[in-house]
C-alpha positions in Angstrom: -68.4 -69.0 21.8 -70.5 -71.2 19.4 -73.5 -68.8 19.8 -71.4 -66.4 18.1 -70.2 -69.0 15.2 -73.8 -69.6 14.2 -74.9 -65.9 14.6 -72.0 -65.3 12.0 -72.9 -68.1 9.6 -76.3 -67.5 9.5 -75.5 -64.0 9.3 -73.4 -64.9 6.2 -76.3 -66.8 4.6 -78.5 -64.6 4.6 -76.5 -62.0 3.4 -75.9 -63.6 0.4 -79.3 -64.6 -0.1 -81.0 -60.7 0.4 -77.8 -59.3 -1.9 -78.7 -62.2 -4.9 -82.3 -61.1 -5.1 -82.8 -59.0 -8.2 -79.2 -59.8 -9.7 -79.2 -61.8 -13.1 -78.7 -65.5 -12.7 -79.7 -65.1 -9.1 -82.1 -68.0 -8.1 -84.2 -68.4 -11.2 -82.0 -68.6 -14.2 -81.1 -66.2 -16.7 -84.2 -64.1 -17.3 -84.6 -61.6 -20.0 -86.2 -58.6 -19.5 -89.3 -58.0 -22.3 -93.1 -56.9 -22.3 -94.2 -60.1 -24.7 -94.4 -63.1 -24.0 -90.6 -64.7 -24.4 -91.6 -67.6 -27.6 -89.7 -70.9 -26.1 -90.5 -74.2 -25.9 -91.2 -73.8 -22.6 -94.1 -71.2 -22.9 -95.3 -72.8 -26.4 -97.8 -75.4 -24.7 -98.6 -73.0 -22.0 -99.1 -70.7 -24.9 -101.7 -73.5 -26.6 -103.7 -74.0 -22.8 -104.0 -70.8 -23.2 -105.5 -70.0 -26.4 -107.5 -72.8 -25.5 -109.0 -72.2 -22.5 -109.5 -68.5 -23.8 -112.2 -69.4 -26.0 -113.6 -65.8 -25.7 -113.9 -63.3 -28.2 -110.9 -60.9 -29.2 -111.3 -57.9 -26.7 -110.8 -56.4 -23.7 -112.6 -57.1 -20.6 -113.0 -57.4 -16.8 -112.5 -60.7 -14.8 -112.3 -61.9 -11.5 -108.6 -62.5 -9.8 -107.6 -64.9 -6.8 -104.2 -64.6 -5.2 -102.7 -66.6 -3.1 -99.2 -66.4 -1.7 -96.7 -64.3 -0.3 -97.3 -62.8 3.6 -100.8 -61.6 3.0 -99.7 -57.6 3.0 -100.0 -56.9 -0.7 -102.4 -58.0 -3.3 -103.5 -57.5 -6.8 -106.2 -55.4 -7.4 -109.3 -57.5 -8.6 -110.9 -57.7 -11.1 -108.2 -57.3 -13.3 -108.5 -55.4 -16.8 -107.6 -58.6 -19.5 -107.1 -58.4 -23.4 -107.4 -61.2 -25.4 -106.3 -60.8 -28.9 -105.7 -64.0 -31.6 -106.4 -66.4 -28.2 -103.7 -64.9 -26.3 -104.8 -63.2 -22.9 -102.2 -60.3 -21.3 -103.7 -58.4 -17.8 -103.2 -55.3 -16.4 -102.1 -56.4 -12.9 -101.8 -53.5 -10.4 -100.3 -54.5 -7.0 -101.6 -53.0 -3.5 -97.7 -51.5 -3.2 -95.6 -49.3 -5.2 -92.1 -51.5 -4.2 -92.5 -54.3 -6.7 -89.5 -54.3 -9.4 -90.4 -57.1 -11.4 -92.0 -59.8 -11.9 -90.8 -63.5 -13.4 -93.4 -65.8 -15.3 -91.8 -68.7 -17.0 -88.2 -67.4 -16.5 -89.0 -64.4 -18.0 -88.7 -60.8 -16.7 -91.5 -58.2 -16.7 -90.9 -54.8 -15.5 -93.3 -52.3 -14.6 -95.2 -50.2 -17.1 -95.9 -47.1 -14.6 -93.6 -44.9 -13.0 -95.5 -43.5 -9.9 -98.2 -45.3 -8.1 -99.1 -48.4 -7.2 -96.5 -51.2 -9.3 -98.8 -52.5 -12.3 -97.5 -55.0 -15.1 -99.2 -55.9 -18.5 -98.2 -59.6 -18.0 -99.4 -62.7 -20.2 -101.6 -64.9 -18.6 -103.5 -68.1 -18.7 -107.5 -68.3 -18.0 -109.3 -70.4 -15.7 -106.1 -72.1 -14.5 -103.6 -71.2 -11.8 -100.4 -69.5 -12.6 -97.3 -69.3 -10.3 -95.7 -66.2 -10.7 -92.7 -64.3 -8.7 -93.0 -60.9 -7.7 -89.7 -59.3 -6.6 -90.3 -56.7 -4.0 -88.3 -53.7 -1.8 -90.7 -53.2 0.8 -88.4 -54.9 3.3 -85.3 -52.9 2.8 -84.2 -55.3 0.5 -85.3 -56.8 -2.4 -87.2 -60.3 -1.9 -88.7 -62.5 -4.4 -91.9 -63.8 -3.4 -94.1 -66.8 -5.3 -97.9 -65.9 -5.9 -100.4 -68.2 -7.4 -102.8 -66.3 -9.3 -106.3 -67.5 -11.3 -107.7 -65.6 -13.6 -112.1 -66.8 -13.9 -113.0 -65.8 -17.7 -116.3 -67.1 -16.8 -116.6 -63.7 -14.8 -115.9 -61.7 -17.6 -117.5 -57.8 -18.3 
């Protein structure tokens, strides 16, 4: 009887966690869907840091990207295409999977910029610094938010 009760409680908790992924207001707070940087007090210091660190001329580059987190099954292509304009950098991130339905960066939600093929996102990035991001994937039949750490090395710019 105890085993059945434990199983039912764990099933209920797991079910609640699984169905909340991808719903606005779940887990990571309300998110706004955008393909531009959200101008808030929280992101301004990060942008200023990016501007100071990205002392690179305006232009489009390929830069080495390192990636950590998740199960190791998915990855992001490296080098990544990085565009710098007015001291701000954004990267085109191409996943090794077509199952990523959105990314969260500083509670801002970014949707894929493509309709077919591997999931591709254009997001603001900070060069030469570890950056925490969340990717939501449906590869496990139900959406799951997974935390990753990205690092884009500006010294590798080509």
